[in-house]
C-alpha positions, -999 to 999 in steps of 0.1 A, spaced: 0 0 0 12 35 -9 6 65 13 10 102 4 15 129 30 -5 156 13 -11 193 16 -40 202 -8 -27 238 -11 7 226 -24 11 223 -62 39 197 -58 17 177 -35 -13 179 -59 10 167 -87 22 137 -68 -14 129 -59 -23 131 -96 6 107 -105 -8 82 -79 -43 85 -93 -32 81 -129 -10 51 -120 -42 33 -108 -21 28 -77 -40 20 -45 -31 46 -19 -42 64 12 -39 101 18 -26 115 51 -33 152 56 -5 157 81 -14 194 87 -48 183 100 -34 156 123 2 161 134 23 130 131 37 115 163 74 115 171 75 78 164 59 82 130 84 109 120 113 88 131 100 59 110 96 83 80 131 96 84 144 60 83 124 53 52 137 85 36 172 79 48 176 115 58 180 136 90 152 156 106 168 189 94 168 176 58 130 171 61 124 206 72 111 235 51 138 261 58 118 289 43 90 287 68 86 316 92 85 291 122 119 278 111 134 312 115 114 321 146 126 290 165 162 296 152 163 259 141 194 264 119 214 264 152 198 232 166 217 200 159 201 176 184 181 151 163 157 143 191 148 180 195 144 184 157 121 154 154 100 169 183 98 202 165 86 185 133 59 167 153 48 199 170 50 220 139 40 199 109 41 230 86 79 224 88 76 191 70 87 191 34 60 178 11 48 157 -4 61 125 11 52 93 -7 57 60 12 57 26 -3 66 -3 20 99 4 37 108 32 13 98 68 10 106 98 -11 99 135 -11 79 142 -43 101 171 -54 108 167 -82 78 147 -94 102 121 -109 109 109 -73 73 98 -70 73 82 -104 105 63 -96 92 50 -63 61 36 -79 82 17 -105 99 -3 -78 
């Protein structure tokens, strides 16, 4: 089963959703801004993405600057911040089994579905 972490207001997220729909791929949609992911879920996603918490963050968001996140290096603190502030999470995230990708560029989504 495939899952997309989706923000309907994001054009990249909508594009990945369209790829999933056109691929006739069975999937679920998780609107992470409506229901914040737990720390455990974020840790699992980071493993599937094979990236750090800071790499998953949207550095252009005001909250990133307000919290002075660029100077935080503690992974536990960063994961907690992602859970508490889901707006910081880069999008879309597409998960398939034990792998995940950030759907930017859209080719990442297409490639994940091939495997």
